[in-house]
LUMZALO-767323 format. One line per 10 residues: number of its first residue (from 0); for each residue y negated, z, x of N, C-alpha, C, O. Coordinates in pm, whole numbers, plus 32768, in hexadecimal, padded with zeros to 4 digits. Example, Ala and Ser with C-alpha at 12.3 -4.5 7.8 and 13.67 -1.06 7.14 Angstrom:
2
0> 8239 830C 8527 81C2 830C 84CE 814A 830C 8528 814C 834E 8590  80E1 82C4 8505 806A 82CA 8557 7FFD 8313 850A 7F8E 8324 853D;
% end
This chain:
91
0> FC8D B9C1 434B FC63 BA22 4300 FBE0 BA24 42BD FBC7 BA55 424F  FBA2 B9F5 42FD FAF4 B9DC 42BE FB01 B996 423F FAC5 B9B7 41D9  FB67 B91A 424D FB61 B8DA 41ED FB96 B8F8 414F FB6F B8CD 40E3  FBFF B954 4173 FC2D B9A4 40FE FBD8 B9FB 40B7 FBDE B9EE 403D  FB73 BA69 40F0 FB10 BA90 40E0 FAB2 BA5D 40A1 FA76 BA95 4046  FA96 B9DC 40D3 FA28 B98C 4071 FA4A B964 4005 FA03 B973 3FA2  FADA B91C 4001 FB0C B8FB 3F81 FB0D B975 3F2A FAFB B95C 3EB3  FB1C B9E3 3F45 FB0A BA60 3EE3 FAB2 BA7A 3EB5 FAB3 BA9E 3E3F  FA3F BA72 3EFF F9BC BA6D 3ED6 F978 BA30 3E68 F935 BA5C 3E0A  F9AE B987 3EA1 F968 B909 3E42 F9E0 B94B 3DC4 F9AB B968 3D59;
10> FA6A B95F 3DCC FAB6 B97B 3D26 FA36 B9F5 3CE1 F9F0 B9E7 3C7D  FA3A BA49 3D27 F9DB BAB6 3CEF F96A BA7B 3CC0 F940 BA82 3C4C  F93B BA44 3D19 F8B6 BA0E 3CC3 F891 B9B0 3C75 F81C B999 3C56  F90F B963 3C47 F925 B8FD 3BDC F94F B955 3B71 F922 B933 3B03  F9A1 B9CC 3B70 F9B2 BA17 3B16 F928 BA52 3AD0 F904 BA56 3A5B  F8F7 BA75 3B30 F86E BABE 3AEA F82C BA7B 3AC4 F7E2 BAB2 3A73  F811 B9EB 3AD7 F7BC B985 3AA9 F805 B95C 3A29 F7BE B925 39D5  F88B B96D 3A0A F8C1 B946 3996 F894 B9AB 3935 F865 B988 38C9  F8A3 BA40 395E F84F BABE 3921 F7DF BA9F 38F6 F7C6 BAB9 3881  F79D BA73 392E F707 BA67 3937 F6BB BA0B 38AC F65C BA1F 3860;
20> F725 B99A 38BF F716 B90A 3844 F756 B95F 37A3 F71F B96C 3735  F7DC B98A 37D4 F814 B9C5 374E F7E9 BA3C 3720 F812 BA5B 36B0  F79A BA8D 3760 F787 BB07 3713 F7D7 BB62 36E7 F7E5 BBB3 3743  F819 BB84 3686 F7C8 BB6D 361E F723 BBE4 35F3 F6C5 BBD2 35A6  F746 BC56 3650 F6BF BCA7 363B F681 BCAD 36BC F6B2 BC90 3729  F602 BCD9 369F F598 BCDD 3723 F5D6 BD0B 3794 F5CD BCE5 3808  F62B BD7D 3753 F650 BE09 37BF F6C0 BD9B 3836 F6B9 BDA6 38B1  F715 BD44 37F4 F780 BCDD 382D F71D BC9B 3879 F71F BCAE 38F2  F6CA BC53 384B F677 BBE7 38B2 F633 BC2F 392F F63B BBFA 399D  F5E4 BCBC 391B F5CA BCF9 3967 F620 BD28 39D5 F5EB BD1E 3A44;
30> F690 BD56 39D4 F712 BD6A 3A01 F74E BCF5 3A6D F77D BD05 3ADE  F738 BC6D 3A18 F759 BC00 3A49 F6D0 BBB4 3ABB F6DD BB50 3B03  F660 BC02 3AAC F611 BBD8 3B07 F632 BC1B 3B84 F642 BBE5 3BF1  F639 BC94 3B6A F666 BCFF 3BF5 F6C5 BCCD 3C31 F6C2 BCBE 3CAB  F72F BCA7 3BE2 F7B9 BC97 3C29 F78A BC1A 3CA5 F79B BC24 3D1E  F73E BB91 3C4A F72A BB3E 3CAE F6CE BB3D 3D22 F6CD BAF0 3D82  F678 BBAD 3D03 F613 BBC4 3D77 F664 BC0A 3DD7 F643 BBFA 3E4C  F6C0 BC50 3DC1 F726 BC9D 3E41 F779 BC25 3E62 F77A BC07 3EDA  F7B9 BBDF 3E17 F800 BB61 3E3E F7A3 BB00 3EB7 F7D8 BAC8 3F17  F71E BAFD 3E9A F6D9 BAB9 3ECA F6A4 BB0E 3F59 F69A BAD1 3FC4;
40> F684 BB98 3F4E F68B BBCC 3FD6 F707 BBD2 402A F6FF BBD8 40A5  F774 BBCF 3FED F7F7 BBE7 403F F7FB BB5E 4078 F820 BB56 40EE  F7D1 BACA 4025 F7D8 BA74 406F F785 BA6B 4108 F7B5 BA4A 4175  F714 BA8C 40EC F6B7 BA91 4158 F6D1 BAF1 41D8 F694 BAEC 4243  F748 BB53 41B1 F769 BBBE 420D F7B1 BB6E 4264 F7B8 BB95 42D8  F7F1 BAF7 4241 F8A3 BAAF 426A F81A BA50 42B7 F804 BA6A 432D  F7E1 BA0D 428B F772 B9D1 42D6 F751 B9DF 434D F75D B995 43AE  F71B BA5F 433A F6F7 BA9B 43A6 F75D BAE8 441B F765 BAF3 4495  F78C BB04 43CC F7F3 BB22 4446 F84E BABB 449C F87D BACC 450C  F85C BA38 443A F86F B9D1 4488 F846 B984 44E0 F88E B946 452E;
50> F7BE B982 44DB F730 B979 4539 F70D B9CE 4580 F6A8 B9BA 45C4  F754 BA4D 458B F71F BACB 45CC F69C BAD0 45F3 F66B BAD3 4664  F661 BAD0 4573 F5C4 BAC8 454E F5A7 BB7F 4517 F5F6 BBCE 44E3  F514 BB90 4541 F4F4 BC18 44FD F48B BBDB 449B F465 BC30 444A  F44E BB5A 448A F3EB BB3F 446C F3E3 BB4B 43BE F385 BB6F 4377  F45F BB21 439E F487 BB1D 42EE F476 BBA3 42A9 F468 BBAE 422F  F478 BC24 4316 F4B0 BC93 42C2 F414 BCA2 4274 F418 BCD4 4204  F3A7 BC81 429D F327 BCA2 423D F335 BC69 41B4 F30A BCA2 414F  F377 BBEF 41B4 F39D BBC6 413B F3EA BBDF 40FB F3E3 BBBC 4085  F464 BC30 4131 F4D3 BC7D 40CF F47E BCFC 40B1 F4AC BD29 4047;
60> F428 BD40 40D4 F3D2 BDAD 40CA F38F BD9D 402E F3A0 BDED 3FD2  F33B BD1F 4029 F2E7 BCDE 3FCE F341 BCC7 3F41 F31D BCE2 3ECE  F3AB BC96 3F66 F404 BC6F 3F04 F45C BD11 3EAE F473 BD35 3E3B  F46D BD37 3F0C F485 BDD5 3EC5 F418 BE22 3E92 F422 BE81 3E45  F3B2 BDF4 3EBF F33C BE31 3E79 F32F BE16 3DF9 F336 BE6B 3DA0  F313 BD75 3DE4 F303 BD51 3D75 F374 BD4C 3D2C F351 BD2C 3CBA  F3F6 BD5A 3D2F F453 BD67 3CE1 F463 BDF3 3CAB F49E BE06 3C41  F428 BE61 3CF9 F409 BEDB 3CC6 F39F BEFD 3C80 F3BA BF50 3C29  F319 BED4 3C86 F2BA BED2 3C37 F2CD BE9C 3BA2 F2A6 BEDA 3B3F  F311 BE20 3B9E F347 BDD5 3B13 F38D BE2C 3AE5 F379 BE50 3A71;
70> F3FE BE6E 3B3A F447 BE9E 3ABB F411 BF3E 3AA6 F442 BF7A 3A47  F3BA BF7C 3AF1 F393 BFE9 3AB7 F30C BF9E 3A30 F2F5 BFC6 39BE  F2D7 BF3E 3A70 F26D BF0E 39FC F2DC BEEF 3948 F2BE BF11 38D6  F330 BEBE 396A F396 BE81 38EB F3D4 BF19 38A3 F3DA BF26 3829  F3F8 BF72 38F3 F431 BFE8 38C8 F3BE C03F 3875 F3D6 C087 3814  F351 C02C 38A9 F2E1 C08B 3855 F2BB C007 37C2 F295 C01B 374F  F2D1 BFA3 37FA F2AC BF5E 374D F301 BF7B 3700 F2E7 BFAE 3693  F39B BF58 3735 F40D BF98 36F5 F3F5 C00B 3698 F3F9 C019 361D  F3DD C053 36F7 F3D8 C0F0 36D2 F363 C107 3652 F380 C136 35E4  F2DE C0DC 367A F2A1 C0DB 3619 F2B1 C0A0 359B F28B C0DD 3538;
80> F2EB C024 3591 F313 BFBD 3525 F372 C035 34D4 F333 C05F 3473  F3D8 C066 34DE F426 C0AF 34BE F3FA C131 3488 F41D C166 341F  F3B1 C157 34D9 F365 C1E3 3486 F2FF C1C6 3428 F2D2 C214 33D3  F2D0 C124 3446 F280 C12C 33BF F2BB C0F3 3332 F29A C102 32BC  F32D C0A1 337B F37F C071 32DD F3B3 C0FA 32A3 F3AA C109 3229  F3EC C165 32F5 F414 C1D5 32AB F3C9 C22D 3262 F3F2 C27B 320B  F321 C215 329B F2D3 C276 3243 F294 C235 31D0 F24C C276 3184  F2AD C1AB 31BC F290 C151 3140 F315 C16E 30EC F2E9 C166 307A  F36A C180 30E4 F3F3 C196 3097 F3F9 C22D 3085 F453 C251 3038  F3B2 C288 30B7 F3CB C32F 3088 F354 C34E 3039 F2E2 C33D 3065;
90> F371 C384 2FB2 F31D C37E 2F43 F2CC C415 2F62 F274 C43D 2F16;
% end
């Protein structure tokens, strides 16, 4: 069962990396990075469960916080960029 879950997270991570590389927009790439980070965190949870270890939980927390901060930063950038483009086209 652990191998099946690991294969699922690996497949999700590969699909996310494909989306990061192919794009086409910045929002697609941000979502791809977020999905890749969630897949990585899931893989670490599987490894921690398999080892019966709690030491990797701090790493999972850091990955989640980095992903959250990156998503917030990218959304603010996209919002500002879209707002600026709308202001320039309005007479």
